[in-house]
N, C-alpha and C positions, 0 to 999 in steps of 0.2 A: 094861479096861472100867471104867466108873464109873457110879454110880447117881444118879438125880435124882428129886426129888419134883415137878418142874415140871409143873403140870397143863395148861399152855397149849400143847398139842401137836397136830400135824396128821397124820392117817394117810395113808399112800400105799400102795396095793396093791403087794405085792412083784412080782406077775407082770407089772405094767406099769411098774415103776420103771426108769429109766435115767438116766445122768448123767455118763458119761465114766469115765476111769480114775482121776481124782483127785476126792476128795469135796469138794464146794463148801460143804457144810453138815454138821453133826453128825447122825448117824443113830442112832436108838434103837429098842429093842424094849420093848414093854409087858410087864412081868413079873407085875404084879398091879395092882389099881385105883389109878390115879394115881401109879404107881411105874414108872420106866423105867430101862433100863440102856443106856449108850452103847456101841455096837458098832463105830462108825466115827467117827473124829475128823476135823473139817474140815481139809483139806490133806493127809490121808493117801492113799496109793495103796490101792485096793481092787479086788477082783474081783467083778463082778456075779454070778458063779456062786456066790460065798459067800452072797449074799443069797438066791439061788434055793434053796440047801440048806435054808434055814429053812422053806421050804414043805413039805419032807418031814417036818418036825416039827409040821405043821399050824399054822404061823404065817402069817397072811394079810397083815399090814401091818408096814411100818417106819414110824417116826414122826420128824418134824422139828419144831423149834420153829416156832410160828406166825409168829414174826418173821422166819424164814428162808424163808418161802414164795416171796417175790419173787426171792431169790437162786437158789433151786432152779428156778423157772420160767424165769428168764432163761437159765440154763445149758441147760435142755431146748430152748428155742427156738433158741438159738445153734447147738446141735448139729444140730437139724432143718434150719435154713437152710443150714448148711454141707453136710450130706449130700444134701439135695435138689438142690443145684447141682452135685454130683459127677457127671461125665459117664459114669463107668464103674460106678457103683453101680446094682444092679438096681432097677427101679421098685418091686417088692414091698418091698424094704428101705426105700426112701424113704417108702413109704406107712406102714410101721410107725412110723418115727420121727415123721412128720408127725402121725399120729393120737395118738401118746403125748404129743407136745408140745401139741397142741390140748387134750387131756384135762387136762394140767397147767394150762394157761391157764384153762380153765373151773373147775377146782378153786380157783384163785386168786380168780376173780370171785365164786364162791359163798361163799368163806370171808371175803374182805376187801372185796367190793364192786368197782365199776368205778373204781378209783383211776387216777391218771395213769399209774402204773407198770404196772398191769394192762392198761390200754388200749394202751400201747406194746407190750406183749407180744402183745395181740390183733392189732395191726397187723403185727407181725413174723411171727407164725405164719401169718397169712392171706396174707402175701406168699409164703411157702413153699407154701401150699396152691394159690395161684394159679399158681405156676410148675409145680408137680407136675401139676396138672390138665391142663396143656397136653400132657403126654406120656403120659397114661393112655390105653391102647387099650381098656380094659375096666373097668367098675365093680367087677368081681369082686375086684380088688386091694384096693379100699377096703372092700367088704363083709366080706372075710375078716379084715381087721385090726379092723374095728369090732366084731366079735363078742367081742373081748377087752377092749373099753372097759367100764369098771366100771358106769357108770350108763346106763340106758335113755335118759334125757334128753340125755346127752352124745353118745351114738351118733347120735341124730337130728340134733343141732345140727352135728356134724362132717360128717355125710353131706350135710346141706343146704348147707354151705359149699362142699364139693367139687362138688356137683351144680350149684349156682348158677354157679360159675366155668366149669364144663364147658359149660353152656348159653350163657354169654357168649362163649366161644370158638366154639361152633357157630354163633352168630349173627354171627360175624366182627367182634366188638367188638375193637378194637385199643388202646383207651385203657387204659394200666396203672392209672390212677386209678379208672376205672369198674369194672375187673375186681377191684381191691382192695376197692372198696365192696361189690360182690356177695359176695366171700368173707367180709368182716367182717359184713355184714348177715346172711348165712347162719349164721355161727357164734354170733352173739349174739341171733338173732331171738326166742328164748324166754327172754331174760334176766329177763323179768317173773316167771318161776317162782320166783325167789329170795324173793319176798314172799308166795308162796302156801303153803298147807298142804303139808307134804312128801308126803303120800299122793296129791296131785293128779297128780304126775308119773308115778306108777306105775299108776294106774287107767285102763283103757280108757274113752274118752269115752262109749261106749254103756252103761257101767255106772255113770255118774255119777248121784248124787241131784240133784234140782233145785237144791239149795243148792251142791253141788259144781260143777255146770255153770255156774252164775252166777259162781262164783269163778274157774273156768277161763277164762271169756270175758273176764275183766278183765286177763289177763296181757299182751295187746298194749299197752294203754294204760299199764299199770304200767311195762312195759319202756321205752316211749317217754319217760315222765317221768323214769325213772332215767337214761337217756342224756342227755336234755336238761339235767338238773341236773348230772351228773358231767362230761359232755363236750359242752358247748353248741355247739362248732364242728362236731360230727358230725351235723348236721341230716339229711343224706340217709340216713344209717344209722338214725337215730331214726325216720324215716318208713317205712323198710322194716320195722322192728320193729312199729310201730303198725299198718301196713296189711297184714301178711302173711296175715291170715285174711279179708280182704275178698274179695268175689266179684262178677263183672260183673252177676249177676242180682239183686244187692241183698240176698242172704240171708247175707252174711258178717257179721263183727263186728270191732271194737266199734261201728262207725258205720253199717253197712249201706250202704256206698257202691256206686255202679253205674258200669259202663263207664269213661268218660273221667274220672270223679272219683277213680279209684284211682291 
């Protein structure tokens, strides 16, 4: 083990961490403010049960260097895509890894923004979500796994991604491109929250002050602008993000569109 004073670290909840049998990044524990101890070295074999044992010592997080987030997420997404395509793997297990990988991707976006690398990871994990949604016989498999996802906002986004693709299949959409757009739009539809006050994501809308409600109603337009700036080729996804709170009766936001204008 070695100690580091590196402050630029990113926490990952131990109870949701997964990454294969070989560490793709260095793993640390926080021992006191801004001081970390390395418990796993990149390239080493390790047992996930070893990390789980730290939970018994009331340790909630392992940490990685912020510069390694992309490497960690890429590994999570690759594992998810491989397992989701496995014909003999139970659907419940596939749902577990798909939800964990989607959570890792959202962590990357919230930490680093919608970079090209992060958007590639979004596309890959949503391809896995699209494939898995085709074999789900019940939403209970997703509900049960989402209860373990760390952030309320993440749970909503991941579920929306699954539900969007399930609806696409139910409508007998056969275009892989269209189903992928549904999955991606569902996962990032609330990306505008990255620019809002942190408490907005945790408060029920019925409890908002007038100022908080006004801020909340800005997130579709913020998300639209973020995607247009970072990934201008993803216009259809940007439109999903912008218009996901519009309503046919004109009482939606941010533009109050009606019927055929949505």
